[in-house]
C-alpha positions in Angstrom: -21.6 -2.6 -15.5 -22.2 -5.7 -13.3 -25.6 -5.9 -11.8 -26.6 -8.4 -9.1 -30.4 -8.9 -8.6 -32.0 -8.0 -5.3 -31.7 -10.7 -2.7 -28.9 -12.1 -4.8 -25.7 -13.9 -3.8 -22.0 -12.8 -4.3 -18.9 -15.0 -3.9 -15.5 -13.4 -3.2 -12.3 -15.4 -3.7 -9.4 -14.2 -1.6 -9.4 -12.9 2.0 -6.6 -10.3 1.6 -7.2 -6.6 2.1 -8.8 -6.4 -1.4 -11.3 -9.1 -0.7 -12.1 -7.9 2.8 -12.7 -4.3 1.9 -14.8 -5.3 -1.2 -16.9 -7.4 1.1 -17.2 -4.6 3.6 -18.2 -1.9 1.1 -20.5 -4.1 -0.9 -22.2 -5.4 2.3 -22.8 -1.9 3.4 -24.1 -0.7 0.1 -26.1 -3.8 -0.7 -27.5 -5.2 2.6 -30.0 -7.1 0.4 -27.2 -9.4 -0.9 -25.8 -12.5 0.7 -22.1 -12.3 0.4 -19.6 -15.2 1.0 -15.9 -14.7 1.1 -13.6 -17.7 0.6 -10.0 -17.8 1.8 -7.9 -20.9 1.2 -5.7 -20.4 4.2 -6.5 -20.4 7.9 -6.5 -16.6 8.2 -7.4 -13.5 6.3 -5.1 -10.6 5.6 -2.9 -12.1 2.9 0.6 -10.6 3.1 -0.4 -8.3 6.0 0.8 -10.1 9.1 1.9 -8.6 12.4 3.4 -10.9 15.1 3.6 -10.0 18.8 7.0 -10.8 20.3 7.1 -10.8 24.1 9.7 -8.5 25.7 11.3 -8.4 29.1 10.7 -4.7 29.5 7.3 -3.1 30.2 6.5 0.1 28.4 4.3 2.1 30.7 3.2 4.7 28.1 2.2 2.0 25.6 0.9 -0.2 28.3 2.5 -3.3 26.8 5.2 -5.9 27.3 5.6 -6.9 23.7 6.8 -5.5 20.4 5.4 -6.0 16.9 7.3 -7.7 14.1 5.8 -6.8 10.8 6.0 -9.7 8.3 4.6 -7.6 5.4 3.4 -4.1 4.8 3.6 -1.8 7.8 2.9 1.8 6.8 0.3 3.8 4.9 0.9 6.9 2.8 -0.7 9.8 4.7 -1.5 11.7 1.5 -3.1 8.9 -0.4 -6.9 8.9 -1.1 -7.3 5.4 0.3 -6.1 6.5 3.7 -9.2 8.7 4.1 -11.4 5.7 3.4 -9.4 3.6 5.9 -9.7 6.3 8.5 -13.5 6.5 8.1 -13.7 2.8 8.5 -11.6 3.0 11.7 -13.8 5.9 13.0 -17.0 3.9 12.4 -15.5 0.9 14.1 -14.4 3.0 17.0 -10.8 2.2 16.3 -9.4 5.6 15.2 -7.1 5.8 18.3 -5.1 2.9 16.8 -3.8 5.2 14.0 -0.4 6.7 14.5 1.4 9.3 12.4 4.9 10.6 11.8 5.2 14.3 11.3 6.6 15.5 8.0 9.5 17.3 9.9 10.2 14.3 12.2 13.5 12.5 12.1 11.4 9.3 11.7 10.4 10.6 8.2 14.1 10.9 7.1 14.9 8.6 4.3 18.2 7.5 2.8 19.8 5.9 -0.3 22.8 3.7 -0.1 25.7 5.6 -1.7 29.0 4.3 -3.0 30.9 6.6 -0.7 33.1 4.8 1.8 33.7 6.1 5.3 37.0 6.5 7.2 36.8 3.0 8.5 36.6 1.5 5.1 33.0 0.4 5.2 31.6 0.1 1.7 28.7 2.4 1.2 27.2 5.1 3.3 23.7 6.4 3.9 23.0 9.5 1.8 19.9 11.5 2.9 17.1 11.9 0.4 16.8 15.7 0.0 14.4 17.2 2.6 15.4 20.8 2.3 17.2 23.1 -0.1 20.5 22.7 1.7 20.2 18.9 1.8 19.4 19.0 -2.0 22.7 20.9 -2.6 24.6 18.4 -0.6 23.0 15.5 -2.5 24.2 17.0 -5.8 27.8 16.4 -4.6 27.1 12.8 -3.7 27.9 10.1 -6.4 24.1 9.3 -6.4 23.4 13.0 -7.3 25.6 12.9 -10.4 23.5 14.0 -13.3 20.5 15.1 -11.2 21.0 18.8 -11.7 21.7 18.4 -15.5 18.6 16.2 -15.8 16.4 18.8 -14.1 17.7 21.6 -16.3 17.3 19.5 -19.4 13.8 18.1 -18.8 11.8 21.2 -19.7 13.3 21.2 -23.2 12.6 17.5 -23.9 9.9 17.0 -26.4 7.0 14.7 -25.4 7.0 11.3 -27.0 3.8 9.6 -28.1 4.3 6.0 -27.1 1.8 3.5 -25.8 4.2 2.3 -23.1 7.9 2.1 -22.2 10.0 0.9 -19.3 10.5 3.1 -16.2 14.2 3.3 -17.1 13.4 4.4 -20.7 10.9 7.1 -19.5 13.2 8.6 -16.8 16.3 8.4 -18.9 14.5 10.1 -21.8 13.1 12.9 -19.8 16.0 13.3 -17.3 19.0 10.9 -17.8 20.1 7.4 -17.0 21.9 8.5 -13.9 18.6 9.6 -12.3 17.0 6.3 -13.3 19.9 4.1 -11.9 20.7 6.0 -8.8 17.3 7.4 -7.6 14.3 5.9 -9.3 15.6 2.4 -9.2 15.8 2.5 -5.4 12.2 3.7 -5.2 11.0 0.8 -7.4 12.9 -1.6 -5.1 11.0 -0.2 -2.1 7.6 -0.4 -3.7 7.6 -3.3 -6.2 11.0 -5.0 -5.5 11.2 -4.6 -9.2 13.6 -3.7 -12.0 13.3 -0.3 -13.7 14.4 -1.9 -17.0 11.3 -4.1 -16.9 8.6 -2.2 -15.1 6.0 -0.3 -17.1 6.1 3.5 -16.9 2.4 3.8 -17.7 1.5 1.4 -14.8 3.9 2.6 -12.1 4.6 6.2 -13.0 1.1 7.0 -14.4 1.0 10.4 -12.8 4.2 11.5 -14.4 3.3 10.0 -17.8 0.0 11.9 -17.7 1.8 15.2 -16.8 4.1 14.7 -19.8 1.1 14.0 -22.1 -1.0 16.9 -20.9 1.6 19.6 -20.0 4.7 18.6 -21.9 7.2 19.0 -19.0 7.2 17.5 -15.5 9.6 20.2 -14.2 7.6 23.1 -15.6 4.4 21.7 -14.3 5.9 21.2 -10.8 7.2 24.7 -10.7 3.8 26.2 -11.8 2.1 24.2 -9.0 4.6 25.4 -6.5 4.1 29.0 -7.5 0.4 28.7 -7.4 0.6 27.1 -3.9 2.8 30.0 -2.7 0.2 32.4 -4.0 -2.5 30.3 -2.4 -4.2 29.9 -5.7 -4.2 26.1 -5.7 -7.6 24.8 -4.4 -7.5 22.0 -1.9 -9.2 19.5 -4.3 -10.1 16.1 -3.2 -9.5 13.1 -5.4 -12.7 12.1 -7.3 -13.0 8.8 -5.6 -12.8 10.5 -2.2 -15.5 13.0 -3.2 -17.7 10.1 -4.3 -17.0 8.2 -1.1 -17.9 11.2 1.0 -21.2 11.6 -0.9 -22.0 7.9 -0.5 -20.9 7.1 3.1 -20.9 10.5 4.9 -17.6 10.1 6.8 -17.4 10.7 10.5 -15.1 13.7 9.9 -14.7 16.7 7.7 -13.0 15.2 4.7 -11.4 18.3 3.4 -9.9 19.4 6.7 -8.8 15.9 7.5 -7.1 15.5 4.1 -5.1 18.7 4.8 -4.3 17.6 8.3 -3.0 14.2 7.1 -0.6 15.9 4.6 1.3 17.0 7.7 1.8 13.3 8.6 3.1 11.5 5.5 3.7 8.2 7.2 0.9 6.4 9.1 1.0 3.1 11.1 -1.2 1.2 13.4 -0.3 0.8 17.1 -0.5 -3.0 17.1 0.7 -3.4 13.5 -1.1 -3.2 10.2 -2.8 -6.5 10.8 -5.0 -4.8 13.4 -6.7 -3.1 10.4 -7.6 -6.6 9.1 -8.9 -7.6 12.6 -11.1 -4.5 12.8 -12.4 -5.2 9.3 -13.3 -8.8 10.1 -15.0 -7.9 13.4 -17.1 -5.2 11.7 -18.1 -6.9 8.5 -21.8 -6.3 7.8 -24.2 -9.1 8.9 -24.9 -10.2 5.3 -21.2 -11.1 4.9 -19.8 -14.6 5.9 -16.2 -15.5 5.9 -15.1 -19.1 5.1 -11.4 -19.8 5.8 -9.6 -23.0 4.9 -11.9 -23.0 1.8 -10.6 -22.6 -1.7 -12.7 -22.2 -4.8 -11.5 -24.8 -7.3 -13.6 -23.8 -10.3 -16.7 -22.0 -11.6 -19.2 -23.1 -14.2 -22.0 -21.2 -15.9 -25.5 -22.4 -15.1 -29.0 -21.2 -16.2 -29.6 -19.7 -12.8 -26.1 -18.1 -12.3 -22.7 -19.5 -11.5 -21.8 -22.7 -9.7 -18.7 -22.7 -7.6 -16.8 -25.9 -6.7 -15.2 -25.6 -3.2 -12.3 -27.5 -1.8 -14.7 -28.9 0.8 -16.5 -30.7 -1.9 -19.5 -28.4 -1.8 -21.2 -26.9 -4.8 -22.4 -23.3 -4.2 -24.5 -21.1 -6.5 -23.8 -17.4 -6.8 -25.1 -14.6 -9.0 -21.7 -12.8 -9.1 -18.1 -13.8 -8.5 -15.3 -11.4 -7.4 -11.7 -12.6 -7.8 -9.1 -10.9 -5.8 -6.3 -13.5 -6.0 -3.2 -13.5 -8.3 -3.4 -14.0 -12.0 -2.6 -17.7 -12.1 -5.0 -18.5 -9.3 -7.8 -16.5 -11.0 -7.2 -18.4 -14.3 -7.3 -21.7 -12.4 -10.8 -20.8 -11.0 -12.1 -19.6 -14.3 -10.8 -22.7 -16.2 -10.6 -20.8 -19.5 -7.7 -21.6 -21.9 -7.6 -18.0 -23.4 -7.5 -16.4 -20.0 -4.8 -18.8 -18.8 -2.7 -17.9 -21.9 -3.2 -14.2 -21.4 -2.0 -14.2 -17.7 0.8 -16.7 -18.2 3.5 -14.0 -18.7 2.6 -12.2 -15.5 5.4 -12.5 -13.0 5.6 -11.9 -9.2 8.6 -10.8 -7.1 9.6 -13.0 -4.2 10.8 -11.1 -1.2 12.8 -12.4 1.8 12.1 -10.4 5.0 14.4 -10.5 8.0 13.1 -9.0 11.2 15.9 -8.0 13.7 15.1 -7.0 17.3 17.7 -5.8 19.8 16.2 -5.2 23.2 17.3 -2.3 25.5 19.7 -1.0 22.9 19.4 2.1 20.6 22.1 1.5 18.0 21.0 3.3 14.9 23.5 6.1 14.1 21.2 7.4 11.3 17.7 8.3 12.6 15.0 7.9 10.0 12.5 5.7 8.2 15.2 3.5 6.5 17.3 3.2 3.4 16.9 1.8 -0.1 19.5 0.3 -2.4 19.8 1.8 -5.9 20.5 -0.4 -8.9 24.1 0.8 -9.0 24.7 -0.5 -5.5 23.3 -4.0 -5.8 25.7 -6.8 -4.8 25.7 -10.4 -3.8 23.6 -9.7 -0.7 20.6 -9.0 -3.0 19.6 -6.3 -0.5 16.6 -4.1 -1.5 16.5 -1.9 1.5 16.3 -1.7 5.3 13.4 -0.3 7.4 14.2 1.3 10.7 11.1 0.0 12.5 12.1 1.2 16.0 12.6 4.8 14.7 9.2 4.7 13.0 7.5 3.5 16.2 9.4 5.9 18.5 8.6 8.9 16.4 4.9 8.0 15.9 2.2 10.0 17.6 -1.5 9.2 18.2 -3.4 11.4 15.7 -7.0 11.2 16.9 -6.6 10.3 20.5 -6.9 13.9 21.8 -10.3 15.7 22.0 -9.1 18.9 20.4 -8.0 17.1 17.2 -11.2 15.0 17.0 -13.4 18.0 17.7 -11.7 20.2 15.1 -11.6 17.6 12.3 -15.2 16.4 12.8 -16.5 20.0 12.9 -17.9 21.5 9.7 -16.5 24.9 10.4 -13.6 26.0 8.2 -10.0 26.2 9.5 -7.1 28.3 8.2 -3.8 26.8 7.1 -2.1 28.5 9.9 -4.4 27.1 12.6 -4.2 23.6 11.0 -0.4 23.8 11.0 -0.5 24.8 14.7 -2.8 21.8 15.5 -0.5 19.4 13.6 2.5 20.8 15.4 0.8 20.3 18.8 0.1 16.7 17.9 3.8 16.2 16.8 5.1 17.6 20.1 3.0 15.3 22.2 4.4 12.2 23.8 5.5 9.2 21.7 3.2 6.2 21.7 6.2 4.0 22.6 9.0 5.1 24.9 11.2 2.0 25.5 14.7 2.0 24.1 15.4 -0.8 21.6 16.5 -1.2 18.0 14.3 -3.0 15.5 14.9 -3.4 11.8 13.5 -5.2 8.8 15.8 -6.2 5.9 14.2 -6.7 2.5 16.1 -9.1 0.1 15.6 -10.6 -3.3 12.9 -9.3 -5.5 13.8 -9.1 -9.2 17.3 -10.3 -8.3 15.9 -13.7 -7.6 15.7 -15.2 -11.0 13.6 -18.2 -10.0 12.0 -19.9 -7.1 15.0 -22.2 -6.6 17.3 -19.2 -6.2 16.1 -18.4 -2.6 18.9 -17.9 -0.1 19.0 -20.4 2.8 18.2 -19.3 6.3 21.8 -19.6 7.3 22.8 -17.4 4.3 20.2 -14.8 5.3 21.6 -14.8 8.8 25.0 -14.1 7.4 23.7 -11.3 5.2 21.9 -9.7 8.1 25.2 -9.6 10.1 27.2 -8.3 7.2 24.7 -5.6 6.3 24.2 -4.4 9.8 28.0 -4.2 10.4 29.0 -2.7 7.1 26.1 -0.3 6.5 24.9 0.6 10.0 27.9 -0.2 12.1 25.9 -2.6 14.3 28.0 -5.6 15.5 25.6 -8.4 16.5 28.5 -10.2 18.1 28.5 -7.6 20.8 24.8 -8.1 21.7 25.6 -11.1 23.9 23.0 -13.3 22.2 20.0 -11.0 23.1 19.2 -10.4 19.4 16.1 -11.9 17.8 16.2 -12.6 14.1 13.2 -14.0 12.3 13.1 -14.8 8.6 10.0 -14.8 6.3 9.9 -16.0 2.7 7.1 -14.3 0.7 7.0 -16.3 -2.5 5.4 -14.6 -5.6 4.2 -11.7 -3.5 4.3 -8.6 -5.6 3.0 -8.4 -9.2 5.5 -7.0 -11.6 3.7 -4.4 -13.9 5.8 -5.0 -17.0 5.5 -3.1 -20.2 2.1 -3.8 -21.8 0.5 -4.6 -18.4 -2.4 -2.3 -18.9 -3.1 -3.9 -22.3 -2.9 -7.3 -20.8 -5.4 -6.4 -18.1 -7.8 -5.0 -20.7 -7.6 -8.2 -22.7 -8.2 -10.4 -19.7 -11.2 -8.3 -18.6 -12.5 -8.6 -22.2 -12.0 -12.4 -22.2 -13.7 -12.7 -18.9 -16.7 -10.6 -20.0 -17.0 -12.7 -23.2 -17.0 -15.9 -21.3 -19.0 -14.9 -18.2 -20.7 -11.6 -19.1 -20.8 -9.2 -16.1 -21.1 -12.1 -13.7 -17.3 -12.2 -12.9 -15.1 -9.2 -12.0 -11.4 -8.9 -11.2 -9.7 -7.1 -8.3 -6.6 -7.5 -6.2 -3.1 -6.1 -6.8 -2.7 -7.8 -10.2 -5.8 -6.3 -11.8 -6.1 -3.2 -9.6 -4.6 0.2 -9.5 -1.5 -0.5 -7.5 0.1 -2.7 -4.9 -0.3 -0.5 -1.8 -3.0 -1.1 0.8 -4.7 2.3 0.1 -4.7 1.5 -3.6 -6.5 -1.8 -2.9 -9.1 -0.1 -0.6 -10.0 2.6 -3.2 -10.4 0.0 -5.9 -12.6 -2.1 -3.7 -14.9 0.9 -3.0 -15.1 1.9 -6.6 -16.0 -1.6 -7.8 -18.5 -2.2 -5.0 -20.1 1.1 -5.8 -20.3 0.2 -9.5 -22.0 -3.0 -8.5 -24.6 -1.0 -6.6 -25.6 1.9 -8.8 -26.8 -0.4 -11.6 -29.3 -2.1 -9.3 -32.8 -1.0 -8.4 -31.7 -1.0 -4.8 -28.9 1.4 -5.7 -31.0 3.7 -7.7 -33.6 4.1 -5.0 -31.0 4.7 -2.2 -29.0 7.1 -4.5 -32.0 9.4 -4.9 -31.1 11.2 -1.7 -27.4 11.5 -2.7 -26.3 9.1 0.0 -26.5 5.4 0.9 -28.1 4.6 4.2 -25.6 2.2 5.9 -28.4 0.3 7.7 -31.4 0.0 5.6 -33.8 -2.8 6.3 -33.4 -5.3 3.5 -36.6 -7.0 4.6 -38.8 -4.0 4.0 -41.2 -4.1 1.1 -39.2 -1.4 -0.6 -36.4 -3.8 -1.3 -38.4 -7.0 -1.6 -37.9 -9.2 -4.7 
């Protein structure tokens, strides 16, 4: 367990969400430390970037004359443990009103897969709804994408568990269900999360929950049915994830964690009113006083010294720290560590490059299929290299402010219990309140490339992307940009080497890298970020940052003393004699 001495210094490399949240949590837990975060670019946030685009229409409800173009991640999973940590951060920074949610039953939560069916006009491919009810599930079974699903579900309980250290997602799903389920359903999900290939991604890394169920219970379907029956009998306790329980003990959230977790399950999709980058802005503005951020400053290398570690900065400065936290990609981390063994271990790690095309059509509501968007299965890939399309305007127009109203805040911050019926009534009331945005417009984001781009030189040109945008909108969504009279806005973003690909053996590779780092630097260097963390989602990064910051704290005298009361005081005086060196 890494331990930093009292009044010690910590350096953090990388100002993405992993680096920022690690700095925030560690700064709160260890106000005796001096923490410096180094970001090589001019801004923090990494791939989280929200751009304001001025509009000619003023939205009186939203009180704005602009729209947001998301250049990276844009939504949060309402049911994920990390969202509760993010929500507490927003509450304590007085920014909880910025959080918006889409009700589980809202049309904005409707998701689609691209199916090979052709419509009456001869358009290739149609949008097939992901089952959201029993009747929609029956309809899906008659879609070409649903071929083999029913047989796979009936077969799965009788498939014997296989003891294997790791296998691809395709192998795992095909073995337990069938290849049709892998190619037509799971491949699309992997396109949306990792922009990755099911025949390459590691089941242990990206389907860890299902792999654990197989190992512990033998059958995924049998386990799912048993959980459903227990929930119907109300025998399933509303358990919190261990990391959430630990966070609640450590930080004392501003709301009742159990009630809020149940409430958020009614809103599976969350957004921020001014884009996800507003989370980054809130974080930066509210970093503890003992944290300093240095942009336009890269860490070129690290060397062991008798009194700690010495960092070489791009500014030419040499800085001493007691501990170094790396939240950058594998190759960048290896470059900082300057160790041949570590460089060789991370050399095989690959990253998916994604091309994002934002499309904004003012004063026009043209989407014929209301919902969150659609993903493209492996069986429907073509020369466009399309991964999926997000219906940003439907997401925004179906979002509701979750904690803006006094009745919600009062109920969720109260310690008194609440019945499921009353909680459902509260969530329904929120879902029926006015939309945060009321203007009529169409806004989309097309995701292209990913694993289909074989190398960095394979990127489509901007003119090629423009053509793909026009073709996809016309053939899949029946939107003809030629009829928009030049009012459309199309912006293209290239995210090179953006998403780590958790290939078979990824967990073993991470373990070896951690071991090599420990052998070279002891506990003075730790690894974070999406490559060495628990997932690529924003909530995943936040949870990992908290857990590692907490681990840094409990091993210290400071941590032991403040932990005696079962909670960390967020504002202890580091100058007091109690914490003096």
